[in-house]
N, C-alpha and C positions, 0 to 999 in steps of 0.2 A: 488413329491418325491417318492411315492410308485412305480411309473413306473420305475424310475431310479434304485432303489434298486432291483426291480424284474428283470430288464434287466441286471443289474450288476451280480446278482446271476446266472442268466441263462447263461451268457457268461463268468462266472468266473472272471469278471472284478471288483475286489475289489477296484480299483482306482475310478471307476465310483460311487461306493457306497460312498467312502470318499467324493467325490465332491458333490454327491447328498445329503449328510447330512450336509456338510459345507455350501453350497450355500444358502439353506433355512435358515440356522442360521443367515446369514447376513440380510435376509429379516426380520426375527423375531426380530433382534436386534433393529429395529426401532419401533416395536410394542409391543412385548412380551419378556422381558428380560429373564425370566425364561426358556421359550421355546428356545430362541436363545442359551442360555448357554447349555441346554441339547443337542441341535443339534451340536453345536461346540465341545462339549466333545466327542460325538460319532465320529465325524470326526477326532478329535485328536487321539482317541484310534486306529482308523484304520490306520492313517498316522504313528503312532508310531510302530504299528505292521509291517507295510511295510518298515519302516526305511526311510520314505520320509521327509527329514529335511525341505524342503521348505514348504510342507503342514503343518508340525508341527509348523513351525514358524508363518505361517498365522493364524492357529487356536489359538495359544497362544496370538498373537497380538490382534485378535478379542475378545478373552475372556478378555483381559486387558481393552478393550474399554467398554465392558459390566460392568466390575467391577468399572471402573471409573465413568460410568453413574450412578451407584448405590451409589456412594460415598465410595466404598470400596477401598480406595487408596492403602493400603498395598498389597492387592491381585492384584490390577491392576499393581502395580510396579513389583511384582513377575512374572506375566505373560509377561509383556513387556521385562523384563530382560532375561527370557528364550527365548523369540523370538529373541531378539537382539543377544544373544550368537549363536543361530542357523544361523541367516543371516550373521553374521560375518564369521562363519565357512564355509559357502557355497559361500562367496564373493559377496553378493548382496548389493552393495554399496548404491543404492537408498533406500533400505529398512532399512539399518543401519541409514541413516539420518532421515528417518521418525520415527523410533522407538526412536531415541535419542530426537527428538522433543516431542514425547508423554511423555517420561520420564521427560523432562524439564517442560512440562505442569503440570505433577503430582506434581513436586516440588513447582511450583508456587501456585497450589491449596492448598497445605499444609501450605504455608506461609500466605495465605489469610484467613485461618480459625482460 
């Protein structure tokens, strides 16, 4: 990741930095939730600064998965709803369906506990 950030800075490519911090976040998601959250929040901040709705939606969705994994269902729902609003705005129909499935899963988890 350091190479991506260094190259991104050298080339003025802040998009590369956003991807470079978001992608490792996905890897950490399976191993270290705290580190994954940190990386995804960095990516989200960059995507927000750039106004990239698709990147923001992805980061919110992945943060929602982290929170769901931790059992933080309210936070997971908040992230998924933010992501859903963004993917609806940009017209990403497959992502709308996926996010709705995740929200439905959260509702089922709530009724099981």
